Phi, psi and omega in degrees: 000313180302316182288327184287330180286330177296328183285339173273004179274128171274094192292332177298310183295325179299311187285327185289322183275324186240006188295330178297316179293319185296303184302321179300313181290327178290328178284326170300317182298321183290321178295324178297313180301323179289322175304317184290314179302324186283322178286333176291319181295316181299315180289314184280337177295163182285162180276171180293326178294316178298321175301312178303314187291321178297322181297318177294326182291315176307308184294328183289311180304317179293328180290318176303319181300316182297312180300320184265002177292148175223152185279157182293127182297341182272003176297327178280355179273099180269151180294135183298338174291326170289324168311314180293320179290332182274347177280140182299139182239158177281121180272134183289147182296137174087005183293327192279352174298340186261004180282156179298145180289347176215163184294151181285331180237131177276107187286339176278352189295328181245016185276142180268113184260005178290145180284145171240163171297120176287149176285123169289118174281174180261142172288165181206185176053067184268146169218147181243147177222150179233139176201166177262115191247112176265116185243127177285131190222158174291145176270135184218153173222166174252124173235102181074232172257015176248150172261132180242147182251153176278138175235150188269106186251146182211177181293332178264100184287347180267005184281091177234119190268152171300329182293321183295316181296320184291316179302316179298318182284335175289335182274343180285352182284343182221172180307153180290152186300320186294327182284318176307319179298315178299318183292320180293322178299321174296321175302313182293323176297322175297309176306318182292325180297324183277337176236050189301321190270005190293145172125326175074194182289143181233162175287136177283170180291179181274149184283167184298169188288323187289344189215173183284153177283179182284186185285124177254179188281345185230139182298334184274357180261136170267359180275171172102165173073193192264016184312321184189187183296129182305144175251064183282160184293169183298335175251010181195121180261167180300129175088352184267157169279166189302315186291325181292320179297324174290317180297328177296318183293324184280345173291323184073171178280169173291164192296319186295318179298317188283324180294320183291317173306308186280351172247015191303110177072008183292306187294321170307330179270331189253332180087001174268107189283337180272357183281097184200184179248126169260153175237128189222157170299154190289330179278007175241032184288315181065226173277002184283161182260134185297137174269155169217155173240168186250111181255124179272145177227145157275119190236126169262132174241124181248118177241148174212186178234136180246133187288085186291316179295320172307311183297325175297317179292330171306303178305315179297320184289317184292325185267009177062038177255146182290335178211164187291323181296319177302319183293318185279345174276337187290134174286351177288330182261090190289122178086001190061211169280087192258139175276149178243356177137190183234139172255128184235138176230153181220154170225156193216153182208150170282159180306133180098342183265153175284112184295322186294346180267358183271155184269152171288142180223154182282139184241120183280073182288326179294316180295323180292317183285334179296317176299322179292310179298331173299323185260357181286149179296315180206158177282162171279136179227085181276159180285327179295324178293321184296321185285323176297317178298316179298329182264010178068013171282342149263102193287171178292158188050055186292115177222029170241346181235116183284142177283163183220159182274154180289141181273145178297137180237023183249001181265306187267151177286316186289129181286349183292339174284350178258005184238147167285151171302132186253010172296140182236152170309152185296327181288332174288323177293320176295322181295316184298315180297319178301313183298312185296329177278323187289332184253359179066037177086358178264122178301137177291156176290140183278126170286104184280124173224142178295140177286153171270000182255155175282117182310314182309325180287335194232031184286004176291342184252001172071025185257138174054044181297331173289335175089004188271169180284125177305337183282344182267078182274152184255164178075213183265008181287135182288150176282129180285137183283153178286330181231125168212176177286332180290328185300336177287351181264104178232158186291150181282323174224151176238162186286148164236140187202128170217168186229148175238113174255023186239023184278163181224147186293144180091343189273159180245129183237148165220141190244161172210136183233149177230134177273129182258144175225158177288133180286100187297346181268004188296118181056032181258138175270008182263349186285154187291335187213131175303330183298338177271000185262358185275320184274132184288325186244155162239149185239141179270184175295151177287130172247118190265135182282128184295335183248132175285168185241117182260125177285129185300157168288146183242014172216104187225151175238159183222142181279074185223145174233101182282357176247025188294340183274004185279340182067182183075013175212165177224164180254033185296311191229008187223147177242129175275127176237152176237136185233133176245138188218114174277122188251117172290309181229158179238121178278098192282335179243106186305335183260009178230112181255019183279165186298336174296340177252010176228075176288164186285142171256291181067038178202170179283137164255130180238128179269097190302320177212133176221135176271124188242132176262162172304129181092358187251150174291143185272124180093178189163182182277126180232154181263119176223168179277122180241114179287138173225164175278125176262105185297322189294326182257350171071039183199168172264134174215164179294147176288149184255133173300143187291332180292323174294321185288321178281359181279133182286149176216156180295140175308136179088349174275120191285160191283134178228155175255134177248346181227156164273186184266143182281134173235137182279103182257017186289117184266000176063017181248145182252127177284112175277315186195159169201157178220165180093189178091197178277131171223141171271133174238138177269108174247108184058242187262346190263149177253122174252128180264117181243146182219137177206167180308147180264133169230126187243137168250124195237138182252125177281169179303327184264014176088010177257152188254128180239148176247129167255138176247122180299331176293313185298311182289332175294320186271008174299111179295322183295317183288317186299307187295326176292321180292318179293323176290333170291317179297324175295310172303323171299317183289324178290311179292325177296327187286330181283339181266327190290159173268106181280333181274347180077182180092179180269138188287148178284172178299127180087001179271173192234016179288145186074005182294324178246089176266353186095151182298126177091348185279136184266139181262000000 
C-alpha cells in the first residue's frame, strides 16, 4: 500500500511547496552530527601536555640512536671483481696507434659565431664647472647667401703679419670656414624644423636702458621678462631655444651696422681715416690682416669618465672574439671599438621650481661647439689634454672629448682667466696614474686604424681634421704595428667632456648624457640579423648627473663702502652700496639698441659707490668705465660714449672722453630701512662721530624681505676678489691708453685717450 501511495505522490509539486524546509532540516541534521563527532574527539583525545611529552620522548630516543650508531663492518668487504676493475693496468705499447685521427665531437660545430650588438655602457663620475669664456673669434657678416669675413684695413696696405700668412696657409688644408658656417646653418635649420617646440620656457632679455627691466628669476637681477629687447648671448638670445639662438648669432648684423660698430670713433680719435674693418669673401683676403673680436660665452663644462676596458669586453663578447687583442687586430672590425659622439639632454627650471617635474629636451652641444670653433681664431691646446691624449685617456678617433677654443689672455692680469679648469674626475686621475706606472712614464704606442666616419661630420671633436688615413704618418714618425706588447696596456676609464654655451643667469639646469659608438654590425654579413646592420651608430643608456647646475646671478649689490676712509660724509639718511653687473654687451647709446651701439664687453662692471635713501630703488643707469676690444686698434680700450663720438671738435684737436659708458645697474630692489654706519651725535657742546656695522632691510622684486650686513658683505671673499680683479683690469687698460712719456701725441696715437670722465687733456 505504501509503495502504491508513493506512486501517487507528485514529488515535483512537493518539492516546490516543501523543498526549502526539507533542505533546511537536512542541513540541521548534518550539522548536529558534526558537532557530536567534534565533541567526542575533544573529550576522548589526548591533552596538549600529553602530546608535547610524547614528542619530547620521540626526539630524545632518535638522538640517542644517532649518537650510538656505527657503520656496518661488512661495508669494506668489496667484491674481488670490483677491486680488479678498479686497479691501474699497464697500457700495451702502440695501443694509441689505433686511436681516431680526429675528435668524435667538434666543439665548434654548433658554436654560434654570429655578431650581436654590443651593449654601450653609461658614463659616470661627473663633475661640472662654470666660467665666463672670452673667445677671440673671426668677425663675419652675412650678405645675401654668402658669409664675409672682416679684415683690418689701414692707410698702410703693407701691414701684414707673418702670423696671418701662416694661419691662412693652415686653413687651406680644409674647407673654408665660411662654407662650414653655411653648411652648419643648413643643418641647424633642419634640426629646428624637427624639434620646433623644443626648449621650454626661457629667460627674457633685459629691459631697455631707459627703464627698469622685466621680472627676472632672481631679485638681485635687473634682467628678464618683457621689459625690452633681449640682450641674449651670442649663442642664445632671450626667449630663444638653443638652435634658434645659434642661427641668430651666425647670421650676424648687417654690413653697415658691423662696420659702424667696429670702427666706432676710431678715425675721430686717431686721425687715420682708413683705419677700419672691411668685409670681403674669404678667398679675397689677400695680404690683409684678419680682424678679430672677443666673443663672451657663459659656459658650463661637464666632465665624466667612461669604463673603457669594460666596454672592450662587451665588444669582444658580442663579436665572438677570444680576446680583445684579436678583436682590435681584426680587419673585420673597422675602426675598432670606435666612438661616434655624445648625446646630451637638459632640463631647466627657475629658482624655486621643481626640477624633477620638468621635461628633458635634446641639447645640440655638438652643433653649438662646432659653430664656436669655426669662428674661433685658434683651438685650445692645454698640456693636460696633450698628456691625456698620449696615454689614450682621450682615445684615438676622439669623439668623447669636445675640443674648445683658446681663451683671451689680454684683458686680465691674472692668468686664471685665460685657462680652463683643470680638475678631473677622481677615476680619470686614477686611470692616468695607473697608466704612468704601467708604462713607466712612456706613452703607449697607438694602434692605428682608419676611422669609419667622415671627419667633416664630426669635427666638433677635432678628430682627423686632415681627412687622411691615420696609418699614413709623415716625417720621421714610425708606422705603428697592429700588435705589440704596449697595446695591452689600456686605461681603465677614458675622459668624457662637453660644453653648454646656451645657459642663462639665475637658471638651474640638469644634464644627462649617453655615449654613442660605431655599430660594428653596420652593413656586415657576419651579423646575426639584418635588423642590426642598418644603423651606423649605437647609443648607450642615459647617465644622469646627480647634481643640478645653478648659473650665477649677474647683477648683485652689497652694503659696502670702499671709500669710507675719505671722510666728509655721514650715513644719517643715505646708504652706500656697491653694485656688480656682468656685461655681455655694453650699450654705449641709451637711445640706440642696434648692433652698432652694443659691442661685446664680457667683463664685470662695478659701481663702486652709490648713495641710496630709504624708499628708493637700489641702482639705476650710471656711467662707468667698461673695457672693450677694439678690432681696429688690436687692443682693449674703454668704451666711448655716443655723445663723445658725435661731439664736434676743431681740426687738429685731439679726441678726449668726458663720459663713461651707460650701464643699467637697476636691481629692482627697494631699500626699506637701515641702521648703523657713520653717524654724528651732539653730546652737549661736543660733536661725536660714531661708526658701526650697517644692517639694511631690502624688499626684493618678488616681495621678499632680505637683510644685508655691511660686515658680511665686506668680508665676502667672492665679492672682494672680483672687486680687486676689476681694479687691476681698470688700471691695466688705462695704462695701455695713457701717455706715459708725456709730450704731444703723434698722429694716429692714442695717448690721453682714457683720461677719465671730465678730465681735461
